[in-house]
C-alpha positions as CSV (number, residue, x, y, z in Angstrom):
1,M,22.8,4.3,5.3
2,P,20.5,2.0,3.2
3,N,21.5,-1.6,3.0
4,T,23.3,-2.8,-0.2
5,I,20.7,-4.0,-2.7
6,T,21.2,-7.6,-3.8
7,A,19.0,-9.8,-6.0
8,P,16.9,-12.3,-4.0
9,S,18.7,-15.7,-3.5
10,P,17.6,-18.2,-6.1
11,A,17.7,-20.8,-3.4
12,L,14.7,-19.1,-1.7
13,F,12.2,-19.8,-4.4
14,Q,11.7,-21.3,-7.9
15,Q,10.3,-19.3,-10.8
16,A,7.7,-22.0,-11.2
17,S,4.4,-23.3,-9.9
18,Y,4.5,-26.0,-7.2
19,I,1.9,-28.6,-8.1
20,N,1.6,-32.1,-6.7
21,G,5.2,-32.1,-5.4
22,L,6.8,-30.9,-8.6
23,W,8.0,-27.6,-9.9
24,T,6.9,-26.5,-13.3
25,N,7.5,-23.3,-15.3
26,E,4.9,-24.3,-17.8
27,G,1.5,-22.5,-17.8
28,D,-1.0,-20.8,-20.0
29,G,1.7,-18.9,-21.8
30,T,1.4,-15.7,-19.8
31,F,3.7,-14.6,-17.0
32,N,3.5,-12.4,-13.9
33,T,6.5,-10.2,-13.6
34,V,7.4,-9.4,-10.0
35,I,9.3,-6.2,-9.5
36,D,11.4,-4.6,-6.8
37,K,8.8,-2.0,-5.5
38,Y,11.4,0.7,-4.9
39,H,13.9,0.2,-7.6
40,G,11.6,-1.0,-10.4
41,T,13.9,-3.9,-11.3
42,E,12.6,-7.4,-12.2
43,L,12.9,-10.0,-9.4
44,A,11.2,-12.9,-11.1
45,R,8.9,-14.0,-13.9
46,M,6.3,-16.4,-12.7
47,P,4.0,-18.5,-14.9
48,N,0.3,-18.3,-14.7
49,A,-1.3,-21.7,-14.3
50,T,-3.8,-23.3,-16.6
51,E,-7.2,-24.7,-15.6
52,A,-5.8,-28.2,-16.1
53,Q,-3.0,-27.4,-13.6
54,M,-5.5,-26.1,-11.1
55,E,-7.5,-29.3,-11.6
56,E,-4.4,-31.4,-11.0
57,A,-3.6,-29.4,-7.8
58,I,-7.2,-29.8,-6.4
59,A,-7.4,-33.5,-7.3
60,A,-4.0,-34.2,-5.7
61,A,-4.9,-32.2,-2.6
62,Y,-8.3,-34.0,-2.3
63,A,-6.6,-37.4,-2.7
64,S,-4.1,-36.5,0.1
65,R,-6.8,-36.0,2.7
66,D,-6.7,-39.4,4.3
67,M,-3.0,-39.7,4.3
68,L,-2.6,-36.3,6.0
69,R,-5.4,-36.9,8.5
70,K,-3.6,-40.1,9.6
71,L,-0.4,-38.3,10.5
72,S,-0.2,-38.2,14.3
73,A,-0.4,-34.8,16.1
74,G,3.2,-35.4,17.1
75,E,4.3,-35.9,13.5
76,R,2.5,-32.7,12.4
77,S,3.9,-30.7,15.3
78,A,7.5,-31.9,14.5
79,K,7.2,-30.9,10.9
80,L,6.0,-27.4,12.0
81,H,9.0,-27.1,14.4
82,T,11.3,-28.0,11.5
83,L,9.7,-25.4,9.3
84,A,10.2,-22.8,12.0
85,D,13.8,-23.7,12.2
86,L,14.3,-23.2,8.5
87,I,12.5,-19.8,8.6
88,E,14.8,-18.8,11.5
89,E,17.9,-19.9,9.6
90,R,16.9,-17.9,6.5
91,A,15.4,-14.9,8.4
92,D,17.6,-12.2,6.9
93,A,17.2,-13.5,3.3
94,L,13.4,-13.8,3.7
95,A,13.2,-10.3,5.2
96,Q,15.2,-8.9,2.3
97,L,12.8,-10.7,-0.1
98,I,9.8,-9.1,1.6
99,V,11.4,-5.6,1.3
100,Q,12.0,-6.2,-2.4
101,E,8.7,-7.8,-3.5
102,G,6.5,-5.8,-1.1
103,G,8.3,-2.5,-0.6
104,K,8.0,-3.1,3.2
105,P,10.5,-1.1,5.3
106,I,13.4,-3.4,6.4
107,G,12.6,-3.2,10.2
108,Y,9.0,-4.1,9.6
109,A,10.0,-6.9,7.2
110,K,12.3,-8.4,9.9
111,G,9.4,-8.1,12.3
112,E,7.2,-10.0,9.9
113,V,9.7,-12.9,9.7
114,A,10.0,-12.9,13.5
115,R,6.2,-13.2,13.7
116,C,6.3,-16.0,11.1
117,I,8.5,-18.0,13.5
118,V,6.0,-17.4,16.3
119,T,3.1,-18.3,14.1
120,V,4.6,-21.7,13.1
121,R,5.8,-22.6,16.6
122,T,2.4,-21.7,18.0
123,A,0.8,-24.0,15.4
124,A,3.2,-26.7,16.4
125,A,2.2,-26.4,20.0
126,E,-1.5,-26.2,19.2
127,A,-1.3,-29.4,17.1
128,L,-0.4,-31.3,20.3
129,R,-3.3,-29.8,22.5
130,F,-6.0,-29.4,19.9
131,T,-9.0,-31.5,21.0
132,G,-12.7,-31.7,21.4
133,E,-14.8,-31.4,24.6
134,Q,-16.8,-33.5,27.0
135,V,-20.5,-32.8,26.5
136,A,-22.7,-32.6,29.6
137,I,-25.7,-35.0,29.0
138,D,-26.0,-36.9,32.3
139,Y,-29.5,-35.6,33.0
140,G,-33.0,-36.3,31.7
141,A,-33.0,-38.8,28.9
142,G,-29.2,-38.7,28.9
143,V,-28.8,-40.1,32.5
144,G,-26.0,-42.6,32.6
145,K,-24.6,-41.6,29.2
146,T,-21.2,-40.1,28.4
147,A,-20.6,-37.9,25.4
148,F,-17.6,-36.1,23.9
149,T,-16.4,-34.7,20.6
150,K,-13.3,-35.3,18.6
151,R,-12.3,-32.7,16.0
152,F,-11.5,-33.9,12.4
153,P,-9.9,-31.9,9.6
154,I,-12.5,-30.4,7.3
155,G,-10.7,-31.3,4.0
156,V,-8.9,-29.2,1.3
157,I,-8.4,-25.5,2.1
158,G,-8.4,-23.1,-0.8
159,A,-6.3,-20.1,0.3
160,I,-6.0,-16.7,-1.4
161,T,-3.7,-14.2,0.3
162,P,-2.8,-10.5,-0.1
163,F,0.5,-8.7,-0.8
164,N,1.0,-6.8,2.4
165,F,2.2,-9.7,4.6
166,P,3.4,-12.0,1.9
167,L,4.8,-14.7,4.3
168,N,3.0,-14.3,7.6
169,L,-0.6,-14.1,6.2
170,V,0.2,-17.1,4.0
171,L,1.3,-18.9,7.2
172,H,-1.9,-17.9,9.0
173,K,-3.6,-20.2,6.6
174,V,-1.0,-22.9,6.0
175,A,0.3,-23.4,9.5
176,P,-3.1,-24.1,11.1
177,A,-4.0,-26.3,8.1
178,M,-0.8,-28.3,8.7
179,A,-1.5,-28.5,12.5
180,V,-5.0,-29.9,12.0
181,G,-4.2,-32.0,8.9
182,C,-5.8,-30.2,6.0
183,P,-4.2,-30.0,2.5
184,V,-3.9,-26.5,1.0
185,V,-4.1,-25.1,-2.5
186,L,-2.7,-21.5,-2.4
187,K,-3.0,-18.6,-4.7
188,P,-0.8,-15.7,-3.4
189,A,-1.0,-12.1,-4.4
190,P,0.5,-11.4,-7.9
191,Q,2.2,-8.2,-6.7
192,A,4.3,-10.1,-4.0
193,P,4.1,-13.9,-4.5
194,L,7.7,-14.9,-4.0
195,S,7.6,-15.5,-0.2
196,A,4.8,-18.0,-0.8
197,F,7.0,-19.9,-3.3
198,A,9.8,-19.7,-0.8
199,L,7.5,-21.4,1.7
200,A,6.8,-24.1,-0.9
201,A,10.5,-24.8,-1.2
202,M,10.8,-25.1,2.5
203,L,7.9,-27.4,2.8
204,E,9.4,-29.6,0.2
205,E,12.7,-29.5,2.0
206,I,11.1,-30.6,5.3
207,G,9.4,-33.5,3.6
208,W,5.8,-32.3,3.9
209,P,3.7,-35.0,2.1
210,K,3.5,-34.7,-1.7
211,G,0.1,-33.5,-2.8
212,A,-0.7,-31.8,0.5
213,F,0.5,-28.3,-0.6
214,H,0.3,-26.5,-3.9
215,V,1.0,-22.9,-4.9
216,M,0.5,-21.1,-8.2
217,L,-0.5,-17.8,-9.8
218,S,-3.3,-17.6,-12.2
219,G,-5.8,-15.5,-14.0
220,I,-9.3,-14.9,-12.6
221,P,-11.1,-17.7,-14.4
222,V,-8.6,-20.3,-13.1
223,A,-8.7,-18.8,-9.6
224,E,-12.4,-19.0,-9.6
225,K,-12.2,-22.7,-10.2
226,L,-10.4,-22.9,-6.9
227,V,-13.2,-21.0,-5.3
228,K,-16.1,-22.9,-6.9
229,D,-14.8,-26.5,-6.9
230,E,-16.9,-28.7,-4.6
231,R,-13.8,-30.7,-3.5
232,I,-12.6,-27.6,-1.7
233,A,-14.0,-27.8,1.8
234,M,-13.2,-24.3,2.9
235,L,-12.2,-21.0,1.2
236,S,-9.9,-18.9,3.3
237,F,-9.5,-15.4,1.8
238,T,-7.7,-12.3,2.9
239,G,-8.0,-9.2,0.8
240,S,-10.5,-6.5,-0.2
241,D,-14.1,-6.5,0.9
242,K,-15.3,-6.2,-2.7
243,V,-13.5,-9.3,-3.9
244,G,-14.2,-11.3,-0.7
245,W,-17.9,-10.9,-0.8
246,H,-17.9,-11.7,-4.5
247,L,-16.0,-14.9,-3.8
248,K,-18.5,-15.8,-1.1
249,A,-21.3,-15.3,-3.5
250,I,-19.9,-17.8,-6.0
251,C,-18.3,-20.4,-3.8
252,G,-21.3,-22.7,-3.2
253,K,-21.8,-24.6,-0.1
254,K,-18.3,-24.7,1.2
255,K,-17.2,-23.1,4.5
256,V,-15.8,-19.5,4.1
257,A,-13.5,-17.4,6.2
258,L,-13.0,-13.8,5.1
259,E,-10.5,-11.4,6.5
260,L,-11.3,-8.2,4.7
261,G,-10.7,-4.5,4.9
262,G,-11.4,-1.7,7.3
263,N,-11.1,2.0,8.1
264,A,-9.8,1.4,11.6
265,S,-10.4,4.1,14.2
266,V,-8.7,5.2,17.4
267,I,-10.3,7.2,20.2
268,I,-8.3,9.7,22.3
269,D,-9.9,10.3,25.7
270,E,-9.2,13.3,27.8
271,D,-7.1,11.5,30.4
272,T,-4.5,10.2,27.9
273,D,-0.7,10.6,27.7
274,L,-1.1,12.7,24.5
275,A,2.6,12.8,23.5
276,N,3.0,9.0,23.6
277,A,-0.3,8.4,21.9
278,A,0.6,10.8,19.1
279,K,3.8,8.9,18.4
280,A,2.0,5.6,18.3
281,V,-0.9,6.8,16.2
282,A,1.4,8.5,13.7
283,M,3.3,5.3,13.2
284,G,0.1,3.2,13.2
285,A,-1.3,5.3,10.4
286,N,1.8,5.3,8.2
287,L,4.0,2.3,8.8
288,Y,4.4,0.4,5.5
289,A,2.6,3.4,3.9
290,G,-0.6,2.5,5.7
291,Q,-1.0,-0.7,3.7
292,T,-2.5,-2.9,6.4
293,C,-6.2,-3.5,7.0
294,I,-5.8,-2.3,10.6
295,S,-3.9,0.8,9.8
296,T,-5.2,3.8,11.8
297,Q,-7.4,5.8,9.5
298,R,-10.0,7.7,11.6
299,I,-9.0,9.5,14.8
300,Y,-11.6,10.8,17.2
301,V,-10.4,13.1,19.9
302,V,-12.4,14.4,22.9
303,K,-12.9,18.1,22.4
304,S,-11.1,19.2,25.6
305,V,-7.7,17.8,24.3
306,H,-8.3,17.9,20.6
307,D,-6.3,21.0,19.7
308,Q,-3.3,19.9,21.7
309,F,-3.4,16.3,20.3
310,R,-3.9,17.5,16.8
311,D,-0.8,19.7,16.9
312,L,1.3,16.9,18.5
313,L,0.1,14.4,15.8
314,A,0.7,16.7,12.9
315,K,4.3,17.2,14.2
316,E,4.8,13.4,14.4
317,F,3.4,12.9,10.9
318,G,5.9,15.5,9.6
319,E,8.9,13.8,11.2
320,L,8.3,10.4,9.7
321,K,10.8,9.5,7.1
322,S,9.8,8.4,3.6
323,G,11.8,6.7,0.9
324,D,13.9,3.6,0.4
325,P,12.5,0.7,2.4
326,N,16.0,-0.7,2.7
327,D,16.9,2.3,5.0
328,P,16.2,1.3,8.6
329,A,15.0,4.9,9.4
330,V,12.3,4.8,6.8
331,S,8.7,4.2,7.8
332,V,6.8,5.2,4.7
333,G,8.0,3.3,1.6
334,P,6.5,2.8,-1.8
335,I,2.8,2.1,-2.5
336,I,2.4,-1.3,-4.0
337,D,1.7,-0.2,-7.5
338,K,0.9,2.9,-9.7
339,G,-2.8,2.3,-9.7
340,H,-3.1,2.4,-5.9
341,F,-0.7,5.4,-5.7
342,E,-2.8,7.4,-8.1
343,R,-6.1,6.4,-6.3
344,I,-4.7,7.7,-3.0
345,G,-3.7,11.0,-4.5
346,S,-7.2,11.3,-6.1
347,W,-9.0,10.6,-2.8
348,V,-6.9,13.2,-0.9
349,G,-7.5,15.7,-3.7
350,E,-11.3,15.1,-3.6
351,A,-11.3,15.6,0.1
352,V,-9.4,18.9,-0.1
353,K,-11.7,20.1,-2.9
354,G,-14.6,19.3,-0.6
355,G,-13.3,21.4,2.2
356,A,-10.8,19.2,4.1
357,N,-7.7,20.8,5.6
358,V,-4.3,19.3,5.1
359,L,-2.4,19.3,8.4
360,A,0.5,17.2,7.1
361,G,1.6,15.8,3.7
362,G,-1.2,15.7,1.1
363,K,1.2,15.2,-1.8
364,A,3.4,12.8,-3.7
365,I,7.0,12.7,-2.6
366,D,8.4,10.5,-5.4
367,A,5.9,9.7,-8.2
368,E,8.3,7.5,-10.0
369,R,8.7,5.2,-7.0
370,N,5.0,5.6,-5.9
371,I,5.9,7.3,-2.6
372,Y,3.1,9.4,-1.0
373,A,3.7,11.6,2.0
374,A,2.3,10.8,5.4
375,T,-0.9,12.7,5.3
376,L,-3.2,14.0,8.0
377,L,-6.5,15.7,7.2
378,S,-9.1,17.5,9.3
379,H,-12.6,18.9,8.7
380,T,-13.5,15.9,6.5
381,K,-17.1,14.9,5.8
382,P,-18.5,11.4,6.5
383,E,-19.2,10.7,2.9
384,M,-15.6,11.5,1.8
385,K,-13.7,8.4,0.6
386,V,-10.8,9.2,3.0
387,N,-13.4,8.7,5.8
388,C,-15.9,6.1,4.7
389,A,-13.8,3.8,2.5
390,E,-10.5,2.0,3.1
391,V,-7.6,4.2,1.9
392,F,-4.9,1.5,2.3
393,G,-2.4,4.3,2.2
394,P,-0.5,6.8,4.4
395,V,-3.6,8.9,5.1
396,A,-5.6,9.6,8.3
397,V,-8.3,12.0,9.3
398,I,-8.7,13.6,12.7
399,E,-11.9,15.1,14.1
400,A,-13.1,16.4,17.5
401,V,-16.0,14.8,19.4
402,T,-17.9,16.2,22.3
403,D,-17.4,13.2,24.6
404,F,-16.4,9.5,24.7
405,R,-19.9,8.3,23.8
406,E,-19.9,10.4,20.6
407,A,-16.5,8.9,19.8
408,I,-18.0,5.4,20.0
409,A,-20.9,6.5,17.8
410,K,-18.4,7.9,15.2
411,V,-16.4,4.7,15.2
412,N,-19.6,2.6,14.7
413,D,-20.7,4.8,11.8
414,S,-18.9,2.6,9.3
415,N,-19.5,-0.3,7.0
416,Y,-16.4,-1.9,8.6
417,G,-15.6,-3.3,12.0
418,L,-12.2,-5.0,12.3
419,Q,-10.3,-3.4,15.2
420,A,-10.3,-0.2,17.1
421,G,-7.8,1.5,19.5
422,V,-9.0,3.3,22.6
423,Y,-6.7,5.5,24.6
424,T,-8.2,6.0,28.0
425,N,-7.4,5.6,31.7
426,S,-11.0,5.3,32.7
427,I,-12.2,1.8,33.6
428,A,-15.8,2.9,32.9
429,H,-14.8,4.0,29.4
430,M,-12.8,0.8,28.8
431,K,-15.9,-1.3,29.7
432,L,-18.2,0.9,27.6
433,A,-15.9,0.5,24.6
434,H,-16.0,-3.3,25.0
435,E,-19.8,-3.3,25.3
436,E,-20.6,-0.8,22.5
437,L,-17.9,-0.8,19.8
438,E,-19.0,-2.8,16.8
439,V,-15.6,-4.3,15.9
440,G,-13.8,-7.7,16.2
441,G,-11.2,-6.4,18.7
442,I,-10.7,-3.4,21.0
443,I,-7.1,-2.5,21.9
444,I,-6.8,-0.4,25.0
445,N,-4.1,2.3,25.1
446,S,-2.7,1.2,21.8
447,I,-3.4,1.5,18.1
448,P,-5.8,-0.7,16.2
449,G,-2.9,-2.2,14.3
450,F,-1.8,-4.2,17.4
451,R,-1.9,-8.0,16.7
452,I,-0.4,-11.0,18.4
453,D,-0.5,-14.0,16.1
454,S,-2.2,-16.3,18.6
455,M,-5.2,-14.0,19.4
456,P,-8.5,-14.3,17.6
457,Y,-8.4,-11.9,14.7
458,G,-11.3,-10.9,12.5
459,G,-14.1,-8.5,12.0
460,V,-17.8,-7.8,11.7
461,K,-19.9,-6.1,9.1
462,D,-18.0,-5.7,5.8
463,S,-14.7,-6.6,7.5
464,G,-15.4,-10.3,7.2
465,L,-16.4,-13.6,8.6
466,G,-14.6,-16.0,11.0
467,R,-11.5,-15.7,13.0
468,E,-7.8,-16.3,12.4
469,G,-5.2,-16.9,15.0
470,L,-3.8,-20.4,15.2
471,K,-6.2,-22.2,17.5
472,Y,-9.2,-20.3,16.1
473,A,-8.2,-21.0,12.5
474,M,-7.8,-24.7,13.4
475,E,-11.4,-24.6,14.8
476,E,-12.5,-23.1,11.4
477,M,-10.6,-25.8,9.5
478,S,-12.0,-28.7,11.5
479,E,-15.4,-30.2,12.5
480,P,-16.5,-31.8,15.8
481,R,-17.7,-35.4,15.7
482,L,-19.8,-36.5,18.6
483,I,-19.8,-39.9,20.2
484,V,-22.4,-41.0,22.9
485,Y,-22.2,-44.2,24.9
């Protein structure tokens, strides 16, 4: 039975911006209403910040740089461990908040909170061992010299985060910044911002220095001030490729890390355990209604096993449960908003009109609650949006390929390159995939949606720039300074 629905605890977050260590419900006079994505009820009404408030946040963050840099690694690590303890204590309430504001199925939401704890504790550990390197110069003109680098925080991080992991993707920016000693000004996604404000309340509770963290919602002109301001040393953005590349174009000389979209692929080789692969791929394409940037979207199956795998996969799609995300049995909950729900239906309709076959789903289940069926298509064309663009919904396409090399070519025939899954028991094919696939990560015998929070995560082509994962994000947020003597 679904869990009993309760309003989010008011102790988790404030209905206010957090600027320079203070909560304020004042803003530009407009508000962002956050709704329960399944029930449609109001959860909170958050103020949109003014340009003056953004200026105050940036100025305070900039002023806090030296103070934060002078905190010892031990002090930063201890604060992170205390934060992890708070998240662990409030895990159930935070998971419920994620279900309500994001529409994420409860099991997946609990998994996100568990990952948050790992993210923060990993950052705490990395804070203690993060260092530079000795540089080999004892030859030629450098004979008798010693050189090494020490890493220093780059400065203020401007962070913009998406709705789909409203706490963990915030922490993938905030935790490494805390570990290395960088202040943060955060603008979370308007559809699901409450987890970010809950984080602000926890940072206040643990005594993170005033001025070192700020969070607010705002309209586009105010958000662009965060992007353009020269006092921001680095922009860290996770979201759509269209917005990400626009922000890069207007951000000036600052460092940029972009974690953008994808139409992630999986290859099914002929020597694969087809039944287990079908279960994993079905879940990888539809969990959280496919609203992750490494959701399985394109499936390429070697011809000799295509028909068998197609039938197994269609059956698995049909058995997935859709509906109330509070129900532990549900995998496919609501799409984040009506606009995206209608776009997904439109793209599927265009594909079918263009000759695609529907093997599963292909229709809305509950239009009032924005629930779309787990959908599997075949006989698609490369130019169809369900193929070449990022659906960000519970839709996947399956096509036969002659052999493994053709599968690699099909995966690479994309503007994106985030992660790919490869099901094979051939060492030669595994090595070939590693050499030839144009993606940031190759996951062997699993779906492209596999992610451990410490691993380097990021893409190539339109999927972005830079890498996240605690140590790797800390490298992005710091600079080496060389000494020679």
